[in-house]
Structures are given as structure tokens and as C-alpha cells.
N, C-alpha and C positions, 0 to 999 in steps of 0.2 A: 503497500498499498503506500511506503514510503516512497521509495523508487516512480511508483506510477504518478505521486506526487510533485516529486520533485521533477521527473521528467515534463506533464502540465506545466509545472511553476515554469520551467528553463522556456520554453518555448513559447508561455504567456510574455515571461520578463522579454525571448527576444522583440518580437513584435507589438509589445510595448514600447521597447526604445526605438523601434523602428519608424513607430506612429510619433511621439513625442519629438525625434529630430528632426521629423517632414513638418513639427506645428512650432518648435521652439522658437527657433530665427526669426522665423514673421510675427509669432508674436511677441517678442521683445521689440518692435519695431510701430511706436506710435500708427501710423501711416495703415497698418492692415487695420488696427481696430473700428478707426475713424475713417474707412473707404466702406467697411463692412455696414456702421452702423447711418452713413448716408447713401446705401444703398438700400437699407431697411426704410430711411425714411422717406426713397423716392417713391418706392413701392407703397408704402402708406398712403402717400398724398395723392396714389391714384384712386384709393380707396373712398373719397369724397364722392364720386362720381357715384353713386348708390345702384345698385341691382335689383329694379323695380319690376323685371319682366316675368309674368307669371310661372308658376313651376308645374310643368309638364309633370314631373318625377318627382317623386321624393323618397329618400334613404334616409335609414335612423339604424346606426350602426353601438348599439347596447355592447360597453362593456360592463360586465356584470361584475363587479365589486374594484373596476378597475380607478377608485382614488387617484390622486392629483400624485403622492410618491410612484404611486407602481407606474404611473405615465411618466416619470423625472427615470426610474428605474429602467422603464422596459425601452426606452430613448438611449440609454449607455452601452444595455444590451446589444440593442439593434448595432449599433456604431461598434463593439466589441468582434460581434461574430462579422462584421463587415472588415474586420484588420486595422479600426482606428483606434483611437483612448476612451470615443464615447460621447464623450460631455456632449460635443460641439456636434454631435449628430441631431439631425431630423426624423423626424417621426410624419408619416403622410398627414397624420392629424392637426402636428407642428403647423404643416404651410396653412390649413386653414384663416383665412384672415377676420375671423370674427369667431371671439370668446368668452364666455359669460360663465358665474358661477350657479351652478342650483341650490336650492335647499334641501335636502331626503327625507326630511324628516314624515313620519307618518302621524296621521288623528293621534294617534293615542300611546304613539312613541316618538323618544327622541332619538334614538339611534337605528331606523327601518332595517324591516326585512326587503326581501327583492318583489313581494305579491303585492305587497301597500303603492312600492313605488314604481312600478308597472303599473299600477291602478293609474298609479299620475299622470307619467308622460306617453304614455297610450292613448288614456279615456278622458284625461286634462280635469281628473275629480283624487282630490286626494283621500283614503282610507284609510281602513286600517290594518295593521299587520296582518300576514298572512290568509289576508283576503285578492280576491282577484273578478274587475271588472261588475265591483259592487260599489256603494258607497258605502261615509261612514257610520250609517247607521245601521247599515249589515252589523252582526256579530262572530266573529272568528265558529265555525263548528253549529253553531244554528242556522239547520233548513230553515226553519220558516221565519227568518231572517231576510231571505232574500228574496222572494219576489217583490214586485214593483222598487228595491232599491238596485236595479240592475242602471248599468252605465254601459254606453257602446263607445270603440273604439275610434281611434284614429284608420285604423284598418277597412271598419267597416264603414265610414264615412267616405273613404277611396275608392270601394267597391259600389258603393250606391251611386256614388259620380259615374262609375262607367269605368274605372280605371281597374287593369290587373293588379291582384296584390300579392305577394309571397312573404315567406316566414321561413329563414335557413338560422341555425341554431348548431351550436355545438355541444348542448345539453339536450333531454327526451324534449320531445317537440307539448307533450303536455305540461312542462316546469313550469317555473312561477313568468317568470319575464314572458314568453309568447301566447301563455294561456289567458295573458288579460288584453291580445290582440282580442280575441275570439271568444273565451270562456265568463261565465259570470257565476261565481261559484266561493260561497263564502268557506270554504279551505284548500289553497293552497295544494294540500297532499290528496288530494280522492282524485288520482290519479287514471283510475278506474273506479267497476265497482266491488272492485275485492275492499278496496282502503275505503272503503265508506261504511260508515254503521251502519247497522238494520235501520231503524226509527229514519237516517236519512232519505234512502232510497223508497221507503214507506210513505215518506211526504211530500214523495216526487221532486226530489235533488238528483242532478242528472251526476256523472262523472267528468273530467274535463276533456278525457279522451274522445266518449261520444259526442260531450259538444262539439269538439273541433272541428268534427263530419257533418252535425246537423246544424249548431249556429248559424252559421255562414257557407254553405252546403259548396260551393265552388268557389275555395281560395285557388288560384291558380300555380301557386308555387308552395310546396311544406317541403321542407328537410332538416332534419336532424336525427335523433333518438328514441327510445319508447318505444320499440318494435311488441316489447313484450306485454303491454296497454292494451294492445287492437286485437291480438286475438284469446280465443277460452280457455279457459286454464287447463293448465301442462300442456296443453297444446305443444311441442317439441320448437324449438325454436331454427329457424334455416341455418342460422350460421353455428351455433351452437348447441346441436340436436341431443346433446348425451350431460348437459347440464342446466341443471333441473331449477336455479335460481333464475336460470333464461328464458324458463317456459312461458306462455301466456298466463295470461293471471285473469283475465273477466269469467264472471258468474255467470253472466247474462248469455253464454254460450254465443256471442255475438263476433261474429270476426267481421271486424271494423273495415280491415285492408279489403277484403276479398268484396265487401258491399260496396264501397269505394271502385275499384278496376269496376263493377257490374254497371257501374254510374256511370261512367266515363269512359266504356269502350267503344263508344259512338263520338265522343269528345276527344277526340287526343289524348285520350289520358294514359301516363305508364306509372307506373311503380317500377321503383328499384330498392336495391338492398345491399350495392356494391358499387366501387370504386368504378369498375370495368364495365357493370350493367349503364352506370350515370354520365362518366364520358362518350360512351358509343354513341347515345342518344344526338341523332340533330334535331335540335331546336326549333328548327322550321316547322319540323313534324309536329312539335309538340307543346298544344295550348294546355297540358295539364300537369303537374308534376308532383311524386307523394316518395320521397324518397327518406326511408327509413332504414338505419345504418349499424345502429347496434340496440341489442333490448332496449339497456337503459342509455346514461346517456355514452358521447363519444368520446374513445379514449382521447386520453394526451397528446398536444401535438407531438412530443417528447416520443410517448410513445407509440405514434398510430403508426402501426402496418403501411407503407406508402405504395404497396402496388393493391388493396384490395380495400383501404380506408380512403375518401376522400378527404383532402385538407379545406377545411373556411373559406379561402380562396378558389378554390375552383367548384366548391358550392356555392359561390357568389358571383362567378364567370355563367355557371348553366344557368343558373337564375336570374343575369340579368338579359343576357342573352332571348328567354322565351317571355319576359315582362314587358321589356320594346319591344315586342312586336304591337301590342296595340298605340295605333292612335292616338286613342286617350291619353297615355300615358301610366306611369302604375306607383304604388305603394310599394318598399319593401321593409324588411324588419329584417335585420341581422343582430345576432347577439354570440359574442365574444364569450360563451357561461360558464366557462373552466375558469378560467381565471382565482372568479371566485372559489371554483370547488379547491385549489391550488394553497390558496391563502387560506382557510377552511380549516385544514387537514398542514400550515406551518411549511408548506414543501414552495417557496418561493422562487426558486428554478421553472418548475411547473410552470405555474399562476404568469410570472413574467415571460417563460417562451409561449403561451396562448396569450400574451397582449403584442408580440410582437406579431405572431403569426394572424392574430387582427387586423393591426397596424398597415399588412401585407395585403390585405383582404380592399382593404381600405385603398390602398393602393390600384389596384385592379379595376374598383369602379369608378377611383376616378378616371381611368383611363378608355371606358366603357360610354361616360358620361357628359356631360358640358356643365360648366359650370350655367350659360346661358338659361338651362329651361329644367335642370337638376338641383331641389336642394338638399344638400345628405347635411347632415346631422352627427356626431359622433360626443357619446356623454357617456355616464355609464349612471347608476341606479342609487350606490354609496361607496363607499371605500370600504376599512379593514384596517386590523391594529396592525398595520407594515410600515418600518422604516427601514430608513439606511442613514446612515450615520459614522462617527467617529473618526476624521477628519482624517480619511480619507485621500494619497495620494492620488493626482493627475493620473488617467489611463486603471486606477488600480481595480482590476476585473471586478464585477459589480457582484459576485458572488464570492468576493477574498475576505481576507482580515483586514482589522482595522491596522491600522502602526503602531500600537503602545498597545501594552499591556494594562489590564487593570491596575487602578493606585489602593484597590480593596484588598483583590483576592489574588493580584500580582500576575492571571492569568491572561489569556490571549481571546478576542473575541469576534466576530466576523463583523464584518458594516450593517450585513440585512439582519434586523432582529424584530421579533415580534411582542406588541403588549403583555399578549396574553396566548395558551395556544398548547398544544401537545409537544412545544418543542422543550418545553420546561423540564430540566432533567439534573438529580442528583449524585454523583458518585461518593457514596461513605460519607453522604449528609454537605459536601462541597461542589455548589458548577463545575460540571463538565470541561476538561480542559480542551477543545476544539480544534486542536491540534495534533490531538491523537486519533480523528476519526477524518472520513474523508467526505470538508462538506462543502467538496463543489460538487457531489455525488448526485443524480435525478433526483431523488428523494429524501434528501438529507432537510431533517426540519430542525428550520432554526432557531435559536433562544428565543421561551419566552418569561416574560418577569412574572407569568402567574399560570400554577398549572391548572390546562382546563382539554377537557378532549377533543374540542373541536374550537378553532380560533373565533373571536367574536366580530362582526361589521365593527367600522368606526365613524361617528356621529357628524364630521367633518362635511362641507360642501364639498362637490364635484364642476369640475370643470365640462363646458360645453361649448365645443369648439362647432363653429359652423361658416356654411359657404355654399352660392348660389343664390337665386331667387328673394330677394330681402331676408335674403343672412341678417341683417342690421340687426334687426330689430330681436338680434338674443345679445343681448349688454347688459352689462351692471351685474343684478345678482340679482335672481327669479327665482320664484318658489316653483320646486320640478314639474306641479300640471300644467306653468307653462305652455311646457315645450310644445306639445299637440297644436295647441290653438296658433301658434306661429304656423310651424307649416302646415294645417288647413287654410290658414290665411292666407300663406303665400301659393296654394293652388286653387284655390277657389271652391274648397270641399269645405263640409259641415257645417257652421251658424258664422254669419256675419259677413256676405259675401256681395253686399251693395260697392265695394271697391271694385270688386268685376267688370262692371259695365264700358270698360274701357275697351277702342278697339285696338289699340293701338297692340295689344298683347303682356302690353304694364299694366302692372297694376296701380289703380287709381286713389293713393290717401285719403285724399282729402273726404268722402262722406265720413272715413269712419275718425278722420281727427273732428270733423265739427261733433258728431256724435259721442266722442269722450268730452270738448267744451261744453256739448249741452248736461251732459252728465255731470261733471265736476259744476258748473252753475245751478243745477239742480239740489246738487247736492247740499254745497256751500247755503242753499235757502232753507235747505230741511235742517242744517246743523245751528 
């Protein structure tokens, strides 16, 4: 192990020296920094001419758990994977011209979960933790609080407006984030009827997998995991036939996949479950696509079988090729969902590689769309108790050690640490000496201050990156539920579409602005 680590260190040191030599001399010259700042200024000045076009297409990239520390660390990792020191690298999302902050709290939680937040940035309404597609009047796990408290999502608004719509995720397609786009459930864990209490089923509540196919029957593209929730209980999985935990879960004996295939057989619908099948499709001959690539969540990108499992980037490319055929445009939700899982497990390397892969997918989408008619937003639902520090030197491997020992226990520590989680470990009553283990291994669990079996979310604001038509409306600090309202306004779907009457293809802001003035006037009179 020590030899292995030494070889890795030598390789990294060699690469780092080359990078630093490349940068050091030019960075010593003030002209380098002045020129860069002046170029940034010129670019910023071009943004004074606002893009007020109507958004034909809408894309939301959601990095689950991708707080700002994760964004920064992923940026460094991306650069280091490309042979650079990392800090000066640009993520694809870094190139977006408008950035704001979103407040992530749920109506009943200071530190939120992914269900209540998904309801906010998809349905435009803040909600209770653990619930999807219902207002805060609904109570978690209480089926009888569902009816009358349903709220619809921007995916439905887009579909109702004649656009094609798609969902692409690295988690189960019935997980918290994607489910808020189509389901109305007082419990995010009701994946199939197998996970629901008998009283909820008797009261008429539907599981989330069933709602995926019934609530909005013609979602054009659905890709992710969650295969087992679609098949009758104990049905062997097509990919893992001898693994019992991957078998079907449905007690109602319905085969939701076969039902979808039967419904779509005359509508150019295709079901796929592996990468070969997906990439063999001609998108021009596909109008509807259902891709379920794992029984549960997709595997981490670091562990992905590149022969059989598609990457997030590959799924996004196929999705856009299918969706963009619609002359009315499309709405696409893309979730890098396993960033969150890596952090929960204290496995920072898994989480950061997931974030880099999502950034790669953002770059692919950029190449396939235009800022003139496509609004793209990148954000997170919440943060995590993840951070990195320790006065590390320029170019220090993001998974490496801080340059000094603790002045309390005289032991080394990694730059990456968690505030809580499974990485808390004592050896003979004292903190583990990380220099005796492989702290750069894929599944290494970074040390944590407080022992928990699963690390928790963080409560700070998350970044919202925006580009395309009316992206400038995402500025400053906003409630998270503001996001879909901006997207709908830019695309002239959902409510307040008066500004869409302009014939020039641009969005006329005047009616809305005058409406705001009128509202403020009334408010002042009432107060």
C-alpha cells in the first residue's frame, strides 16, 4: 500500500510541478492578472444587452446535494483530471453569465430534504420535508391529506403547452427529485405499493412508480434507474436474475413497463435497459423513450461499467436529440442524483466524480442548444456537511493531506472533512492516523467530527447558474420556489403569459412590470 501511494504521489508531484511551472512565471507578472480582469470586464459589459427572447427550450440541471463547497472542489478535480493544478479551471456552469443564491429551507425544516426542495424548484411552491408535488397543507405519510393539496410542476405546464418533456436521472426515476415533476405523494418513500402501508392503499393513495405512468401518460423521455419498482413482486431482474434484492416489488402484480410498451407500440416508443440498446437507437425514429438501466439507482460513475451502463452525458445527448424534434420546444429535467449519495456515505471521491460528470453533461447540452432560444439553469436542492481546507498548497490533490499536522493530536488530516457522518473513527481511543491508510481510494470515508451512520444535508443557500432568454431574472437571493416561475415566464407557459403577446419573438416585460407597480400601489394603500 505504501509503495502504491508513493507511486501515486510521485506521479501527482511530477504533474503538479509541470502545471505550476507553466503558471508560476506568468502569474508573477501583474499584466497577467490585469489582462484577465479586463477581458472579464469586457465580457460583463456585453451582458448589459439583455437576452429577452422567448425561451423555446428549458433545461434544468439539478445536482442533488451540490452545495457551493462541492462546486469548488469539483472544479479543482476537473482541472486535476486534465493535468492542471485545478483552481484556475472553469466548470461549464462557471461560464454561465448569471448567478444567484436560493434559500433551501422546507416549510417545516431549517435544513431541508430533497423532496420538499424538489416541490419548490419544480412546482413553484415550498412544501414539507418528505413530500412531493403537494403543498405544505399535506402532512407526511398521512394519505388523507393528499387530495386537494396537489400542486403541478413545470414539466406538466410545458407538456400542456405542447412541448416535449423529459426526465434524466442517475437515481431511481421514482426518487425524490424526479418524482416531484409528475407525482403527488405525501411520502417520498412510497416507491411502489410494496413500500406503502395498507391503510394508505385502502384510502386510495397511489405509489410513485404508478403515478409516473398515469399522471402524465405521455412523458416523452424517461431515463434512470428503478426497474424493480415497475415489475410484479419476485419477478427476476433482466440484468441480475439470480439476485433476490433486485427482483420486482409490486404487490398489485402489474407490469408497468409492459403496459407502457403496449401503449406506445404504435407511437414510436422504445424501452431499453442497457447502453448498447440506448445508443443503437436512431433518435429520428423515436418519439417516446423509457430507459431503466438498474433495478435501483445507477452505479457511481467511478464504478460504472462503460460497456453496459450509459453515462449521464450519453443519456442527456440522446434525450435532447429526441426532444428537440418538437417545433414547439421542450423541457428537460436532468439530475446528477448520486452526488448526494456519495456525500451521505462520506465518500467524497464518489460525490465529486459525480459532480464532474454532471458538468460534462452540461457541456454536451451546451453544444446541442443555443442561448438564443434555450434557457438553462444549473442548481442544487441543498448542500451537505462537506468542506475542504487546511491551508493546502496550490495544486494539492483535492483528496490529499493538509500540509501540517494537528497541533492538538499531532496527526495528519485530509483537506476534505465532514461535519458529521460515517467517517468518524477512533483507533485505541484516539483519532485514526490517515497516513496509515489509502485516503485517495474511491470509497474512502473522510473523517467526520460527529459520528453518524449517514452524513446529513447542510442548510446554507445554494448557487443558481443561469443562461439564455431572461436568465438575468435570476439574480440576488431568492426563495427556491422562484426558479420554475422564472423558467415558465421565459417560455410563456404556466401563469402570467401576458408579456408573450409581442410578435417579435422577444418577451415584452412591460405588462408584468406595470402589474408589479399596481400591486405595490395596492399594498401600500392596504397597509
